[in-house]
C-alpha positions in Angstrom: -3.8 40.6 -3.7 -3.7 37.2 -2.0 -6.2 34.5 -3.2 -9.9 35.2 -2.5 -13.1 33.3 -3.1 -15.7 34.0 -5.8 -18.8 32.2 -7.3 -19.1 30.9 -10.8 -22.2 31.4 -12.9 -23.3 27.9 -11.8 -22.9 28.8 -8.1 -19.7 26.9 -7.5 -16.9 28.3 -5.2 -13.6 29.1 -6.9 -10.5 31.0 -6.0 -8.7 33.8 -7.8 -5.8 36.3 -7.3 -4.3 39.4 -8.8 -0.6 40.2 -8.9 1.1 43.5 -9.8 3.7 42.7 -12.5 5.0 46.1 -13.5 4.1 49.0 -15.8 3.3 49.0 -19.5 6.4 50.4 -21.2 4.2 52.5 -23.5 1.2 53.7 -21.5 3.1 53.5 -18.1 -0.1 52.1 -16.6 0.2 49.5 -13.9 -0.1 45.9 -15.2 -1.7 43.2 -13.1 -1.9 39.4 -13.6 -5.3 38.0 -12.9 -5.8 34.2 -12.4 -9.0 32.5 -11.5 -10.7 29.1 -11.6 -8.8 27.4 -8.8 -10.8 24.8 -6.9 -9.2 25.4 -3.5 -7.3 28.1 -1.6 -4.3 25.9 -1.4 -4.2 25.4 -5.2 -4.5 29.2 -5.7 -1.7 29.9 -3.1 0.7 27.5 -4.9 0.0 29.3 -8.2 0.3 32.7 -6.4 3.7 31.8 -5.0 4.9 30.6 -8.4 3.8 33.8 -10.0 5.7 35.8 -7.4 8.8 33.8 -8.2 8.4 34.3 -11.9 7.8 38.1 -11.4 11.1 38.2 -9.5 12.9 36.5 -12.4 11.5 39.1 -14.9 9.7 36.5 -16.9 6.5 38.6 -17.4 8.5 41.2 -19.3 10.3 38.9 -21.6 7.5 37.1 -23.5 8.6 37.2 -27.1 6.3 34.8 -28.8 2.9 35.6 -30.3 0.4 34.1 -27.8 -2.2 33.8 -30.5 -0.2 31.0 -32.1 0.3 28.9 -29.0 -1.2 25.4 -29.4 -2.2 22.8 -26.8 0.9 20.9 -28.0 3.2 23.9 -27.4 1.7 24.5 -24.0 2.1 20.9 -23.0 5.7 20.8 -24.0 6.5 23.7 -21.7 4.3 22.6 -18.8 5.6 19.0 -18.7 9.2 20.3 -18.1 8.0 22.0 -14.9 5.7 19.2 -13.8 8.1 16.3 -14.3 10.5 17.0 -11.4 7.5 17.3 -8.9 6.2 13.7 -9.2 7.3 10.1 -9.2 8.4 8.5 -12.5 5.4 6.1 -12.4 3.0 9.1 -12.1 4.7 11.0 -14.8 4.4 7.9 -17.1 0.7 7.8 -16.5 0.2 11.6 -17.1 2.2 11.4 -20.3 0.1 8.4 -21.4 -3.1 10.4 -20.9 -1.8 13.4 -22.8 -0.1 11.7 -25.8 -2.7 9.0 -26.4 -5.8 11.1 -25.8 -5.6 14.8 -25.0 -3.0 15.8 -27.5 -4.5 13.4 -30.1 -7.8 15.2 -29.9 -6.8 18.8 -29.2 -3.0 19.0 -29.7 -3.2 21.3 -32.8 -5.9 23.5 -31.3 -4.8 27.0 -30.6 -5.2 27.7 -26.9 -6.9 31.0 -27.4 -9.4 29.3 -29.8 -10.5 26.7 -27.2 -13.7 28.4 -26.3 -16.2 26.9 -23.8 -18.5 25.6 -26.5 -15.6 23.6 -28.1 -14.4 22.4 -24.8 -17.9 21.3 -23.7 -18.2 19.2 -26.9 -14.8 17.6 -26.2 -15.7 16.8 -22.6 -19.0 15.2 -23.7 -17.2 13.1 -26.2 -14.7 11.9 -23.6 -17.5 11.1 -21.2 -18.9 8.7 -23.8 -15.6 7.1 -24.6 -14.2 5.9 -21.3 -14.2 6.3 -17.6 -10.6 7.7 -18.0 -12.2 10.7 -19.6 -12.5 12.2 -16.2 -8.7 12.0 -15.8 -8.1 13.6 -19.2 -10.4 16.4 -18.2 -8.6 17.1 -15.0 -5.2 17.2 -16.7 -6.4 19.4 -19.4 -7.9 21.8 -16.8 -4.5 21.9 -15.1 -2.8 22.6 -18.4 -5.1 25.5 -19.1 -4.5 26.9 -15.6 -0.9 27.0 -16.6 -1.9 28.9 -19.7 -3.6 31.5 -17.5 -0.6 31.7 -15.3 1.6 32.6 -18.3 -1.1 35.0 -19.8 -1.7 32.9 -22.9 -5.4 33.2 -22.0 -7.1 35.5 -19.5 -9.4 32.9 -17.9 -9.9 29.2 -17.9 -12.8 28.0 -20.1 -13.4 25.2 -17.6 -15.0 27.9 -15.4 -18.1 28.0 -17.5 -18.5 24.5 -18.8 -20.6 21.7 -17.1 -18.6 18.6 -16.3 -20.4 15.6 -17.6 -20.7 12.2 -15.9 -17.7 10.0 -16.9 -19.1 6.6 -16.0 -22.1 6.4 -18.3 -20.7 3.5 -20.3 -18.8 1.6 -17.7 -20.2 -1.8 -17.0 -21.2 -2.7 -13.5 -18.8 -5.2 -12.1 -19.6 -7.9 -9.5 -18.2 -7.2 -6.0 -14.5 -7.7 -6.3 -13.9 -9.6 -3.1 -14.2 -13.0 -1.5 -15.9 -13.9 1.7 -14.3 -16.1 4.4 -15.5 -19.4 2.9 -14.5 -18.4 -0.6 -11.1 -17.3 0.5 -10.5 -20.6 2.1 -11.2 -22.4 -1.2 -9.0 -19.9 -3.1 -6.0 -20.5 -0.9 -6.5 -24.2 -0.8 -6.2 -24.3 -4.5 -2.7 -22.7 -4.3 -1.7 -24.9 -1.4 -2.6 -28.0 -3.4 -1.8 -27.2 -7.0 0.5 -24.1 -6.9 4.1 -23.6 -6.0 5.2 -22.5 -2.6 5.9 -19.0 -4.0 2.4 -18.7 -5.4 0.8 -20.0 -2.2 3.0 -17.7 0.0 2.2 -14.7 -2.2 -1.6 -15.1 -2.2 -1.7 -16.0 1.5 0.4 -12.9 2.5 -1.6 -10.6 0.2 -5.0 -11.7 1.4 -4.0 -11.8 5.1 -2.4 -8.4 5.1 -4.3 -6.3 2.5 -1.1 -4.9 1.0 -1.2 -3.0 -2.2 0.4 -4.7 -5.3 3.4 -2.3 -5.3 3.9 -2.6 -1.5 4.0 -6.4 -1.5 6.4 -6.5 -4.4 8.8 -4.1 -2.7 9.1 -6.2 0.5 12.5 -7.3 1.7 13.0 -10.0 4.2 14.1 -7.5 6.8 10.7 -5.9 6.6 9.2 -9.1 8.2 9.8 -9.5 11.9 9.1 -13.2 12.5 9.7 -13.0 16.2 7.4 -10.1 16.9 5.0 -11.1 14.2 5.1 -7.8 12.5 5.4 -6.5 8.9 6.7 -3.0 8.0 5.5 -1.2 4.9 7.8 1.7 3.9 8.2 1.5 0.2 6.6 0.5 -3.1 7.5 -0.6 -6.6 7.0 1.9 -9.4 6.7 1.3 -13.2 8.7 3.6 -15.5 7.5 3.6 -19.1 9.1 6.9 -20.1 11.9 5.3 -22.1 9.9 2.4 -23.4 11.8 -0.1 -21.3 9.1 -0.6 -18.6 11.7 -0.9 -15.8 10.7 -1.3 -12.2 12.1 1.0 -9.5 11.8 1.5 -5.8 9.8 4.5 -4.6 8.0 5.7 -1.5 4.5 4.6 -0.5 1.3 6.1 -1.9 0.7 8.4 1.1 2.2 9.2 4.5 -0.5 7.0 6.0 0.7 4.1 3.8 3.9 3.8 6.0 2.8 1.4 8.6 3.6 -1.7 10.7 1.0 -4.4 10.9 0.5 -7.7 12.7 0.9 -11.0 10.8 -0.8 -14.2 11.9 1.2 -17.3 12.9 0.1 -19.5 10.0 1.0 -17.0 7.4 4.5 -16.6 9.0 5.0 -20.3 8.9 4.1 -20.4 5.2 6.5 -17.5 4.6 9.3 -19.3 6.5 8.8 -22.4 4.3 9.0 -20.3 1.2 12.1 -18.4 2.4 13.9 -21.7 2.8 13.3 -22.5 -0.9 15.1 -19.4 -2.0 18.8 -19.2 -2.7 19.2 -15.6 -1.7 17.1 -14.9 1.3 19.2 -12.5 3.5 17.6 -9.4 5.1 18.0 -6.9 2.2 17.0 -9.4 -0.5 13.5 -9.0 -2.1 10.9 -11.4 -0.9 9.7 -11.8 -4.5 12.8 -11.8 -6.7 12.9 -11.6 -10.4 14.8 -14.4 -12.1 16.9 -14.1 -15.2 16.7 -10.4 -15.5 19.8 -8.2 -14.7 17.9 -4.9 -15.1 15.7 -5.3 -12.0 15.7 -7.5 -9.0 11.9 -7.4 -8.3 9.3 -9.7 -9.7 7.1 -8.0 -12.4 3.7 -6.8 -11.3 1.9 -8.8 -13.9 3.3 -12.1 -12.8 0.7 -12.7 -10.1 -2.0 -11.6 -12.6 -0.7 -14.3 -15.0 -1.0 -16.8 -12.1 -4.6 -15.9 -11.6 -5.3 -16.4 -15.3 -3.6 -19.8 -15.3 -5.7 -20.8 -12.3 -8.9 -20.1 -14.2 -7.7 -22.3 -17.0 -6.6 -25.2 -14.8 -8.8 -28.3 -14.8 -8.4 -28.5 -11.0 -9.8 -25.0 -10.4 -13.1 -24.5 -8.6 -15.4 -23.3 -11.4 -17.9 -22.0 -8.8 -15.4 -19.8 -7.1 -15.9 -16.1 -7.9 -13.1 -14.5 -9.8 -11.3 -11.5 -8.2 -8.4 -9.3 -9.3 -5.3 -8.7 -7.3 -6.8 -5.6 -5.8 -9.8 -7.7 -5.0 -7.6 -9.6 -2.5 -6.9 -6.3 -0.7 -10.6 -5.8 -0.7 -11.1 -9.3 0.5 -8.9 -8.8 3.5 -11.0 -5.9 4.8 -14.3 -7.7 4.1 -13.1 -10.8 5.9 -12.0 -8.8 8.9 -15.5 -7.3 9.3 -17.2 -10.6 8.6 -15.2 -12.6 11.1 -15.7 -9.9 13.8 -19.5 -10.1 13.2 -19.5 -13.9 13.4 -17.7 -13.7 16.7 -20.0 -11.0 18.1 -17.2 -8.5 18.1 -16.4 -5.2 16.4 -13.3 -4.0 14.7 -12.8 -0.3 14.9 -13.0 1.3 11.5 -9.9 3.4 12.4 -7.9 0.2 13.0 -8.8 -1.2 9.6 -8.0 2.2 8.0 -4.5 2.1 9.6 -3.9 -1.5 8.6 -4.8 -0.8 5.0 -2.9 2.5 4.9 -5.8 4.7 3.9 -5.2 8.4 4.3 -8.9 9.0 4.8 -11.3 6.9 6.9 -14.1 7.6 4.4 -12.3 5.5 1.8 -12.4 2.6 4.3 -16.0 3.1 5.0 -17.1 3.5 1.3 -15.1 0.7 -0.2 -14.9 -2.0 2.4 -18.2 -2.1 4.4 -20.1 -4.5 2.2 -23.0 -6.7 2.9 -21.7 -10.3 2.4 -23.8 -13.4 2.1 -22.9 -14.3 5.7 -24.2 -11.0 6.9 -27.4 -11.5 4.9 -27.9 -14.9 6.5 -27.5 -13.5 10.0 -30.0 -10.7 9.3 -32.4 -13.2 7.8 -32.2 -15.4 10.9 -33.2 -12.4 13.0 -36.2 -11.8 10.8 -37.2 -15.5 10.7 -37.0 -15.8 14.5 -38.6 -12.5 15.2 -37.1 -9.5 16.9 -40.0 -8.5 19.1 
């Protein structure tokens, strides 16, 4: 039976399927594999296809271990072998981090068949009070238990009957992580006056293009067309912590939508030209941001610009009144300034154009994250109210 919908006790829609896997060698009765708890039809179809393949390989008739003794640790060790080839090394590093430092630490010795809904609910509630990352731990644990259902270690996923808690109860509210146009001007003027040409070029390019951290680090000079004033994004830098070395490597972009070509303004290109002249190796296939004195990688480490920001905050020449932002905040800043400048010039920037420029796969992400009310917008609205709108 192909996947079909059903309702949980809480009224949520889930997907399930049954698969004929042979006959019991003793009773001769037909045996069926029943899996449920999938959040989407596509997720259920993937598991269904996998179950079909395993049936063809005869795996369902060769289970020789006692399933009552299988622990979360045992299950993880089998699941990670199948999961590893399907994702980037950087993603795998993150997943292993979640499991080894949190999930397995708390539940590793728990027998899978003993992880009842009550016990699971207690653990989820505990994670919700520990960290915002508890949401990620829960998602991966649910995926692991779906794997247990697939291999008939348990008949159903206990996640089907638990209530997911809120995982942001103890997160502190952060100030808006972006600069407006006036603040960005002050920020860049600091780097122009007191920074190196590399630092000034980096922060100028990042704040005027909205590239992600991995995307900007992966840039090669051939990705920048100085004549056509265009920049192509088609790769990113990943972080591999699996072997403990923390090596950087080149990988694909975050999504298909992240592959894009965007315009670059003249001033930014002039700054990039000046910076390029200061480099010894600046041919087309050379990295724009090279790593010095390191034979293992040719790319600048992702934490270097973060160190620059920290140094700036300690510098006596720094503007103490300037709001602090993270590197991601400069990507945020780019979108905010686009909307702000359009408003000041009585123009509109199509949301879809900003979405494409930032490489968002979903326009809702652009709408939710980047349409903020800046001080400039508040001033304009206040002037309407002061002058009257009747």
